[in-house]
Biopython code that builds the backbone (N, CA, C, O; Angstrom):
import numpy as np
from Bio.PDB.StructureBuilder import StructureBuilder

atoms = [
    (1, "MET", "N", (-58.121, -39.311, 17.682)),
    (1, "MET", "CA", (-58.244, -38.419, 16.551)),
    (1, "MET", "C", (-57.558, -37.097, 16.903)),
    (1, "MET", "O", (-57.603, -36.640, 18.045)),
    (2, "SER", "N", (-56.943, -36.514, 15.922)),
    (2, "SER", "CA", (-56.269, -35.233, 16.131)),
    (2, "SER", "C", (-57.284, -34.105, 16.312)),
    (2, "SER", "O", (-58.456, -34.251, 15.962)),
    (3, "VAL", "N", (-56.830, -32.998, 16.852)),
    (3, "VAL", "CA", (-57.704, -31.834, 17.011)),
    (3, "VAL", "C", (-58.194, -31.381, 15.638)),
    (3, "VAL", "O", (-59.358, -31.017, 15.474)),
    (4, "HIS", "N", (-57.301, -31.407, 14.661)),
    (4, "HIS", "CA", (-57.671, -31.028, 13.302)),
    (4, "HIS", "C", (-58.787, -31.931, 12.772)),
    (4, "HIS", "O", (-59.774, -31.450, 12.216)),
    (5, "GLY", "N", (-58.621, -33.232, 12.950)),
    (5, "GLY", "CA", (-59.630, -34.194, 12.508)),
    (5, "GLY", "C", (-60.942, -34.023, 13.242)),
    (5, "GLY", "O", (-62.013, -34.113, 12.643)),
    (6, "GLU", "N", (-60.861, -33.779, 14.534)),
    (6, "GLU", "CA", (-62.078, -33.569, 15.330)),
    (6, "GLU", "C", (-62.806, -32.301, 14.886)),
    (6, "GLU", "O", (-64.033, -32.289, 14.785)),
    (7, "PHE", "N", (-62.048, -31.235, 14.620)),
    (7, "PHE", "CA", (-62.652, -29.997, 14.126)),
    (7, "PHE", "C", (-63.404, -30.264, 12.824)),
    (7, "PHE", "O", (-64.563, -29.875, 12.682)),
    (8, "ARG", "N", (-62.743, -30.926, 11.879)),
    (8, "ARG", "CA", (-63.377, -31.194, 10.583)),
    (8, "ARG", "C", (-64.606, -32.090, 10.727)),
    (8, "ARG", "O", (-65.617, -31.867, 10.061)),
    (9, "ARG", "N", (-64.527, -33.094, 11.585)),
    (9, "ARG", "CA", (-65.644, -34.026, 11.760)),
    (9, "ARG", "C", (-66.857, -33.321, 12.356)),
    (9, "ARG", "O", (-67.966, -33.433, 11.833)),
    (10, "ILE", "N", (-66.646, -32.603, 13.441)),
    (10, "ILE", "CA", (-67.771, -31.938, 14.104)),
    (10, "ILE", "C", (-68.334, -30.828, 13.217)),
    (10, "ILE", "O", (-69.550, -30.650, 13.141)),
    (11, "LEU", "N", (-67.459, -30.087, 12.551)),
    (11, "LEU", "CA", (-67.937, -29.043, 11.645)),
    (11, "LEU", "C", (-68.800, -29.661, 10.554)),
    (11, "LEU", "O", (-69.825, -29.093, 10.179)),
    (12, "GLY", "N", (-68.398, -30.812, 10.046)),
    (12, "GLY", "CA", (-69.210, -31.517, 9.048)),
    (12, "GLY", "C", (-70.573, -31.906, 9.599)),
    (12, "GLY", "O", (-71.578, -31.795, 8.897)),
    (13, "ASP", "N", (-70.620, -32.360, 10.845)),
    (13, "ASP", "CA", (-71.899, -32.701, 11.485)),
    (13, "ASP", "C", (-72.803, -31.476, 11.598)),
    (13, "ASP", "O", (-74.003, -31.555, 11.334)),
    (14, "VAL", "N", (-72.222, -30.348, 11.990)),
    (14, "VAL", "CA", (-72.999, -29.113, 12.137)),
    (14, "VAL", "C", (-73.513, -28.658, 10.777)),
    (14, "VAL", "O", (-74.677, -28.276, 10.651)),
    (15, "VAL", "N", (-72.667, -28.693, 9.767)),
    (15, "VAL", "CA", (-73.082, -28.291, 8.419)),
    (15, "VAL", "C", (-74.231, -29.177, 7.928)),
    (15, "VAL", "O", (-75.214, -28.670, 7.387)),
    (16, "ALA", "N", (-74.114, -30.485, 8.112)),
    (16, "ALA", "CA", (-75.158, -31.406, 7.676)),
    (16, "ALA", "C", (-76.476, -31.134, 8.402)),
    (16, "ALA", "O", (-77.543, -31.158, 7.788)),
    (17, "ALA", "N", (-76.401, -30.878, 9.699)),
    (17, "ALA", "CA", (-77.617, -30.586, 10.468)),
    (17, "ALA", "C", (-78.261, -29.285, 10.015)),
    (17, "ALA", "O", (-79.485, -29.194, 9.923)),
    (18, "LEU", "N", (-77.442, -28.284, 9.733)),
    (18, "LEU", "CA", (-77.983, -27.013, 9.248)),
    (18, "LEU", "C", (-78.653, -27.187, 7.895)),
    (18, "LEU", "O", (-79.729, -26.636, 7.663)),
    (19, "ARG", "N", (-78.037, -27.939, 7.007)),
    (19, "ARG", "CA", (-78.645, -28.184, 5.692)),
    (19, "ARG", "C", (-79.966, -28.923, 5.839)),
    (19, "ARG", "O", (-80.944, -28.601, 5.165)),
    (20, "ALA", "N", (-79.993, -29.918, 6.726)),
    (20, "ALA", "CA", (-81.222, -30.680, 6.956)),
    (20, "ALA", "C", (-82.338, -29.790, 7.495)),
    (20, "ALA", "O", (-83.519, -30.044, 7.255)),
    (21, "ASP", "N", (-81.955, -28.751, 8.222)),
    (21, "ASP", "CA", (-82.929, -27.828, 8.795)),
    (21, "ASP", "C", (-83.292, -26.704, 7.819)),
    (21, "ASP", "O", (-84.158, -25.880, 8.114)),
    (22, "GLY", "N", (-82.637, -26.671, 6.669)),
    (22, "GLY", "CA", (-82.926, -25.641, 5.688)),
    (22, "GLY", "C", (-82.132, -24.361, 5.875)),
    (22, "GLY", "O", (-82.394, -23.363, 5.204)),
    (23, "ALA", "N", (-81.165, -24.380, 6.781)),
    (23, "ALA", "CA", (-80.334, -23.194, 7.039)),
    (23, "ALA", "C", (-79.112, -23.238, 6.124)),
    (23, "ALA", "O", (-77.974, -23.301, 6.589)),
    (24, "THR", "N", (-79.368, -23.202, 4.816)),
    (24, "THR", "CA", (-78.287, -23.374, 3.849)),
    (24, "THR", "C", (-77.297, -22.210, 3.852)),
    (24, "THR", "O", (-76.114, -22.405, 3.575)),
    (25, "ARG", "N", (-77.768, -21.011, 4.161)),
    (25, "ARG", "CA", (-76.852, -19.868, 4.169)),
    (25, "ARG", "C", (-75.750, -20.058, 5.214)),
    (25, "ARG", "O", (-74.574, -19.834, 4.929)),
    (26, "LEU", "N", (-76.133, -20.468, 6.415)),
    (26, "LEU", "CA", (-75.135, -20.724, 7.457)),
    (26, "LEU", "C", (-74.255, -21.910, 7.089)),
    (26, "LEU", "O", (-73.040, -21.871, 7.284)),
    (27, "ALA", "N", (-74.860, -22.951, 6.561)),
    (27, "ALA", "CA", (-74.087, -24.128, 6.153)),
    (27, "ALA", "C", (-73.074, -23.746, 5.082)),
    (27, "ALA", "O", (-71.933, -24.206, 5.106)),
    (28, "ASP", "N", (-73.495, -22.902, 4.140)),
    (28, "ASP", "CA", (-72.587, -22.463, 3.078)),
    (28, "ASP", "C", (-71.431, -21.621, 3.623)),
    (28, "ASP", "O", (-70.335, -21.643, 3.063)),
    (29, "GLU", "N", (-71.662, -20.894, 4.691)),
    (29, "GLU", "CA", (-70.591, -20.101, 5.309)),
    (29, "GLU", "C", (-69.603, -20.987, 6.070)),
    (29, "GLU", "O", (-68.398, -20.739, 6.057)),
    (30, "LEU", "N", (-70.121, -22.012, 6.726)),
    (30, "LEU", "CA", (-69.270, -22.886, 7.539)),
    (30, "LEU", "C", (-68.514, -23.929, 6.718)),
    (30, "LEU", "O", (-67.375, -24.265, 7.043)),
    (31, "GLU", "N", (-69.124, -24.430, 5.681)),
    (31, "GLU", "CA", (-68.547, -25.557, 4.948)),
    (31, "GLU", "C", (-67.125, -25.304, 4.424)),
    (31, "GLU", "O", (-66.281, -26.190, 4.557)),
    (32, "PRO", "N", (-66.820, -24.142, 3.836)),
    (32, "PRO", "CA", (-65.449, -23.930, 3.344)),
    (32, "PRO", "C", (-64.391, -23.932, 4.453)),
    (32, "PRO", "O", (-63.203, -24.104, 4.180)),
    (33, "LEU", "N", (-64.817, -23.745, 5.678)),
    (33, "LEU", "CA", (-63.864, -23.715, 6.784)),
    (33, "LEU", "C", (-63.257, -25.090, 7.043)),
    (33, "LEU", "O", (-62.182, -25.192, 7.634)),
    (34, "ARG", "N", (-63.941, -26.150, 6.604)),
    (34, "ARG", "CA", (-63.366, -27.502, 6.737)),
    (34, "ARG", "C", (-62.087, -27.602, 5.922)),
    (34, "ARG", "O", (-61.094, -28.166, 6.384)),
    (35, "GLU", "N", (-62.109, -27.056, 4.712)),
    (35, "GLU", "CA", (-60.926, -27.094, 3.859)),
    (35, "GLU", "C", (-59.887, -26.062, 4.307)),
    (35, "GLU", "O", (-58.684, -26.322, 4.261)),
    (36, "ARG", "N", (-60.354, -24.908, 4.733)),
    (36, "ARG", "CA", (-59.430, -23.862, 5.175)),
    (36, "ARG", "C", (-58.603, -24.337, 6.367)),
    (36, "ARG", "O", (-57.460, -23.918, 6.547)),
    (37, "ALA", "N", (-59.188, -25.210, 7.172)),
    (37, "ALA", "CA", (-58.496, -25.726, 8.356)),
    (37, "ALA", "C", (-57.190, -26.426, 7.991)),
    (37, "ALA", "O", (-56.259, -26.469, 8.795)),
    (38, "ALA", "N", (-57.125, -26.970, 6.785)),
    (38, "ALA", "CA", (-55.891, -27.653, 6.358)),
    (38, "ALA", "C", (-54.738, -26.662, 6.231)),
    (38, "ALA", "O", (-53.586, -27.013, 6.484)),
    (39, "ASP", "N", (-55.041, -25.434, 5.842)),
    (39, "ASP", "CA", (-54.006, -24.408, 5.663)),
    (39, "ASP", "C", (-53.798, -23.550, 6.901)),
    (39, "ASP", "O", (-52.672, -23.167, 7.220)),
    (40, "ASP", "N", (-54.885, -23.251, 7.593)),
    (40, "ASP", "CA", (-54.802, -22.352, 8.755)),
    (40, "ASP", "C", (-55.892, -22.715, 9.754)),
    (40, "ASP", "O", (-56.983, -22.145, 9.744)),
    (41, "LEU", "N", (-55.576, -23.664, 10.606)),
    (41, "LEU", "CA", (-56.554, -24.179, 11.570)),
    (41, "LEU", "C", (-57.027, -23.096, 12.527)),
    (41, "LEU", "O", (-58.213, -23.035, 12.850)),
    (42, "SER", "N", (-56.130, -22.250, 12.980)),
    (42, "SER", "CA", (-56.516, -21.184, 13.919)),
    (42, "SER", "C", (-57.489, -20.204, 13.283)),
    (42, "SER", "O", (-58.473, -19.813, 13.911)),
    (43, "ALA", "N", (-57.229, -19.806, 12.050)),
    (43, "ALA", "CA", (-58.137, -18.873, 11.369)),
    (43, "ALA", "C", (-59.503, -19.512, 11.137)),
    (43, "ALA", "O", (-60.532, -18.854, 11.287)),
    (44, "ALA", "N", (-59.514, -20.793, 10.772)),
    (44, "ALA", "CA", (-60.784, -21.497, 10.572)),
    (44, "ALA", "C", (-61.566, -21.576, 11.886)),
    (44, "ALA", "O", (-62.783, -21.394, 11.897)),
    (45, "ALA", "N", (-60.869, -21.846, 12.986)),
    (45, "ALA", "CA", (-61.527, -21.907, 14.297)),
    (45, "ALA", "C", (-62.079, -20.541, 14.691)),
    (45, "ALA", "O", (-63.188, -20.442, 15.216)),
    (46, "GLU", "N", (-61.309, -19.497, 14.438)),
    (46, "GLU", "CA", (-61.749, -18.133, 14.764)),
    (46, "GLU", "C", (-63.003, -17.764, 13.977)),
    (46, "GLU", "O", (-63.949, -17.213, 14.539)),
    (47, "GLU", "N", (-63.014, -18.062, 12.691)),
    (47, "GLU", "CA", (-64.188, -17.763, 11.863)),
    (47, "GLU", "C", (-65.396, -18.585, 12.307)),
    (47, "GLU", "O", (-66.523, -18.090, 12.327)),
    (48, "THR", "N", (-65.149, -19.833, 12.660)),
    (48, "THR", "CA", (-66.237, -20.689, 13.136)),
    (48, "THR", "C", (-66.859, -20.104, 14.393)),
    (48, "THR", "O", (-68.083, -20.048, 14.512)),
    (49, "LEU", "N", (-66.030, -19.669, 15.329)),
    (49, "LEU", "CA", (-66.546, -19.067, 16.561)),
    (49, "LEU", "C", (-67.361, -17.808, 16.276)),
    (49, "LEU", "O", (-68.302, -17.507, 17.011)),
    (50, "ALA", "N", (-67.020, -17.081, 15.236)),
    (50, "ALA", "CA", (-67.772, -15.879, 14.882)),
    (50, "ALA", "C", (-69.138, -16.224, 14.295)),
    (50, "ALA", "O", (-70.088, -15.457, 14.448)),
    (51, "ILE", "N", (-69.244, -17.362, 13.630)),
    (51, "ILE", "CA", (-70.498, -17.759, 12.977)),
    (51, "ILE", "C", (-71.421, -18.524, 13.919)),
    (51, "ILE", "O", (-72.639, -18.367, 13.836)),
    (52, "LEU", "N", (-70.878, -19.344, 14.809)),
    (52, "LEU", "CA", (-71.695, -20.207, 15.665)),
    (52, "LEU", "C", (-72.829, -19.499, 16.414)),
    (52, "LEU", "O", (-73.933, -20.041, 16.462)),
    (53, "PRO", "N", (-72.618, -18.338, 16.990)),
    (53, "PRO", "CA", (-73.719, -17.705, 17.727)),
    (53, "PRO", "C", (-74.939, -17.381, 16.857)),
    (53, "PRO", "O", (-76.046, -17.221, 17.370)),
    (54, "ARG", "N", (-74.735, -17.286, 15.562)),
    (54, "ARG", "CA", (-75.840, -16.963, 14.663)),
    (54, "ARG", "C", (-76.776, -18.143, 14.440)),
    (54, "ARG", "O", (-77.867, -17.963, 13.899)),
    (55, "ILE", "N", (-76.379, -19.336, 14.840)),
    (55, "ILE", "CA", (-77.243, -20.499, 14.644)),
    (55, "ILE", "C", (-78.574, -20.282, 15.362)),
    (55, "ILE", "O", (-79.628, -20.589, 14.806)),
    (56, "GLY", "N", (-78.541, -19.767, 16.562)),
    (56, "GLY", "CA", (-79.774, -19.535, 17.308)),
    (56, "GLY", "C", (-80.669, -18.504, 16.655)),
    (56, "GLY", "O", (-81.893, -18.597, 16.749)),
    (57, "ASP", "N", (-80.073, -17.515, 15.992)),
    (57, "ASP", "CA", (-80.854, -16.462, 15.341)),
    (57, "ASP", "C", (-81.333, -16.877, 13.956)),
    (57, "ASP", "O", (-82.494, -16.663, 13.608)),
    (58, "ASP", "N", (-80.443, -17.469, 13.167)),
    (58, "ASP", "CA", (-80.750, -17.798, 11.779)),
    (58, "ASP", "C", (-81.393, -19.166, 11.596)),
    (58, "ASP", "O", (-82.046, -19.409, 10.581)),
    (59, "ALA", "N", (-81.222, -20.049, 12.547)),
    (59, "ALA", "CA", (-81.774, -21.403, 12.446)),
    (59, "ALA", "C", (-82.247, -21.865, 13.822)),
    (59, "ALA", "O", (-81.704, -22.821, 14.375)),
    (60, "PRO", "N", (-83.266, -21.186, 14.383)),
    (60, "PRO", "CA", (-83.685, -21.519, 15.750)),
    (60, "PRO", "C", (-84.136, -22.958, 15.939)),
    (60, "PRO", "O", (-83.920, -23.527, 17.009)),
    (61, "SER", "N", (-84.755, -23.562, 14.934)),
    (61, "SER", "CA", (-85.193, -24.946, 15.110)),
    (61, "SER", "C", (-83.995, -25.896, 15.135)),
    (61, "SER", "O", (-84.034, -26.926, 15.809)),
    (62, "ALA", "N", (-82.932, -25.553, 14.402)),
    (62, "ALA", "CA", (-81.721, -26.382, 14.448)),
    (62, "ALA", "C", (-81.085, -26.293, 15.823)),
    (62, "ALA", "O", (-80.663, -27.310, 16.372)),
    (63, "ARG", "N", (-81.007, -25.106, 16.384)),
    (63, "ARG", "CA", (-80.385, -24.918, 17.704)),
    (63, "ARG", "C", (-81.194, -25.611, 18.796)),
    (63, "ARG", "O", (-80.643, -26.061, 19.801)),
    (64, "ALA", "N", (-82.517, -25.692, 18.584)),
    (64, "ALA", "CA", (-83.375, -26.349, 19.575)),
    (64, "ALA", "C", (-83.229, -27.873, 19.544)),
    (64, "ALA", "O", (-83.585, -28.550, 20.508)),
    (65, "ASP", "N", (-82.712, -28.404, 18.451)),
    (65, "ASP", "CA", (-82.488, -29.839, 18.324)),
    (65, "ASP", "C", (-81.342, -30.223, 19.261)),
    (65, "ASP", "O", (-80.247, -29.672, 19.146)),
    (66, "PRO", "N", (-81.574, -31.159, 20.187)),
    (66, "PRO", "CA", (-80.526, -31.515, 21.150)),
    (66, "PRO", "C", (-79.229, -32.002, 20.493)),
    (66, "PRO", "O", (-78.143, -31.691, 20.982)),
    (67, "ASP", "N", (-79.325, -32.757, 19.398)),
    (67, "ASP", "CA", (-78.122, -33.240, 18.723)),
    (67, "ASP", "C", (-77.347, -32.079, 18.099)),
    (67, "ASP", "O", (-76.118, -32.046, 18.157)),
    (68, "MET", "N", (-78.065, -31.136, 17.509)),
    (68, "MET", "CA", (-77.421, -29.972, 16.903)),
    (68, "MET", "C", (-76.790, -29.101, 17.972)),
    (68, "MET", "O", (-75.662, -28.631, 17.822)),
    (69, "SER", "N", (-77.514, -28.894, 19.034)),
    (69, "SER", "CA", (-77.000, -28.082, 20.141)),
    (69, "SER", "C", (-75.732, -28.698, 20.713)),
    (69, "SER", "O", (-74.765, -27.993, 21.002)),
    (70, "ASP", "N", (-75.740, -30.020, 20.875)),
    (70, "ASP", "CA", (-74.562, -30.719, 21.387)),
    (70, "ASP", "C", (-73.388, -30.583, 20.419)),
    (70, "ASP", "O", (-72.261, -30.323, 20.841)),
    (71, "ALA", "N", (-73.646, -30.758, 19.128)),
    (71, "ALA", "CA", (-72.577, -30.642, 18.133)),
    (71, "ALA", "C", (-72.013, -29.227, 18.109)),
    (71, "ALA", "O", (-70.800, -29.047, 18.008)),
    (72, "ALA", "N", (-72.877, -28.224, 18.200)),
    (72, "ALA", "CA", (-72.416, -26.828, 18.201)),
    (72, "ALA", "C", (-71.564, -26.548, 19.443)),
    (72, "ALA", "O", (-70.551, -25.854, 19.356)),
    (73, "GLU", "N", (-71.968, -27.080, 20.583)),
    (73, "GLU", "CA", (-71.185, -26.895, 21.811)),
    (73, "GLU", "C", (-69.834, -27.593, 21.715)),
    (73, "GLU", "O", (-68.820, -27.045, 22.147)),
    (74, "ARG", "N", (-69.813, -28.805, 21.147)),
    (74, "ARG", "CA", (-68.539, -29.521, 20.981)),
    (74, "ARG", "C", (-67.631, -28.780, 20.007)),
    (74, "ARG", "O", (-66.422, -28.691, 20.219)),
    (75, "LEU", "N", (-68.221, -28.247, 18.936)),
    (75, "LEU", "CA", (-67.435, -27.492, 17.968)),
    (75, "LEU", "C", (-66.858, -26.235, 18.612)),
    (75, "LEU", "O", (-65.701, -25.888, 18.377)),
    (76, "GLU", "N", (-67.655, -25.566, 19.412)),
    (76, "GLU", "CA", (-67.155, -24.384, 20.123)),
    (76, "GLU", "C", (-65.999, -24.753, 21.049)),
    (76, "GLU", "O", (-65.007, -24.028, 21.125)),
    (77, "SER", "N", (-66.123, -25.867, 21.746)),
    (77, "SER", "CA", (-65.057, -26.318, 22.649)),
    (77, "SER", "C", (-63.774, -26.625, 21.897)),
    (77, "SER", "O", (-62.690, -26.240, 22.335)),
    (78, "VAL", "N", (-63.886, -27.317, 20.764)),
    (78, "VAL", "CA", (-62.704, -27.641, 19.966)),
    (78, "VAL", "C", (-62.051, -26.363, 19.450)),
    (78, "VAL", "O", (-60.826, -26.247, 19.450)),
    (79, "CYS", "N", (-62.865, -25.407, 19.012)),
    (79, "CYS", "CA", (-62.310, -24.125, 18.536)),
    (79, "CYS", "C", (-61.551, -23.426, 19.647)),
    (79, "CYS", "O", (-60.471, -22.881, 19.418)),
    (80, "CYS", "N", (-62.108, -23.436, 20.851)),
    (80, "CYS", "CA", (-61.429, -22.801, 21.983)),
    (80, "CYS", "C", (-60.122, -23.498, 22.313)),
    (80, "CYS", "O", (-59.143, -22.839, 22.664)),
    (81, "ILE", "N", (-60.088, -24.810, 22.207)),
    (81, "ILE", "CA", (-58.852, -25.566, 22.438)),
    (81, "ILE", "C", (-57.816, -25.170, 21.384)),
    (81, "ILE", "O", (-56.655, -24.929, 21.715)),
    (82, "ILE", "N", (-58.226, -25.104, 20.137)),
    (82, "ILE", "CA", (-57.318, -24.743, 19.046)),
    (82, "ILE", "C", (-56.713, -23.373, 19.310)),
    (82, "ILE", "O", (-55.524, -23.152, 19.080)),
    (83, "LEU", "N", (-57.545, -22.453, 19.797)),
    (83, "LEU", "CA", (-57.107, -21.071, 20.005)),
    (83, "LEU", "C", (-56.489, -20.819, 21.380)),
    (83, "LEU", "O", (-56.123, -19.690, 21.705)),
    (84, "GLY", "N", (-56.376, -21.884, 22.186)),
    (84, "GLY", "CA", (-55.759, -21.761, 23.496)),
    (84, "GLY", "C", (-56.621, -21.029, 24.500)),
    (84, "GLY", "O", (-56.109, -20.389, 25.419)),
    (85, "ARG", "N", (-57.920, -21.119, 24.327)),
    (85, "ARG", "CA", (-58.860, -20.441, 25.223)),
    (85, "ARG", "C", (-59.569, -21.418, 26.157)),
    (85, "ARG", "O", (-60.494, -21.032, 26.871)),
    (86, "ALA", "N", (-59.151, -22.651, 26.156)),
    (86, "ALA", "CA", (-59.836, -23.669, 26.968)),
    (86, "ALA", "C", (-59.562, -23.498, 28.440)),
    (86, "ALA", "O", (-60.063, -24.272, 29.255)),
]
sb = StructureBuilder()
sb.init_structure("model")
sb.init_model(0)
sb.init_chain("A")
sb.init_seg("    ")
for serial, (resi, resn, name, xyz) in enumerate(atoms, 1):
    if name == "N":
        sb.init_residue(resn, " ", resi, " ")
    sb.init_atom(name, np.array(xyz, "f"), 0.0, 1.0, " ", f" {name:<3s}", serial, name[0])
structure = sb.get_structure()
């Protein structure tokens, strides 16, 4: 899978987990970035990295979920790869 595809897939997993946890505000902020990635993958990755740290503050039960935590870490890693920070 391409980096672009991996970004969209993992971001979708994170958005779904946030919605399931009731953290709709964060999910609503992240969800448009899946589409934005088609036009500007670097900008979408940068915005994602700015939002990810708020998961622990705004949705602590989601961050405590091992699957969510793993998805957030994978998403952070993909964003860093996109931005050349790996």
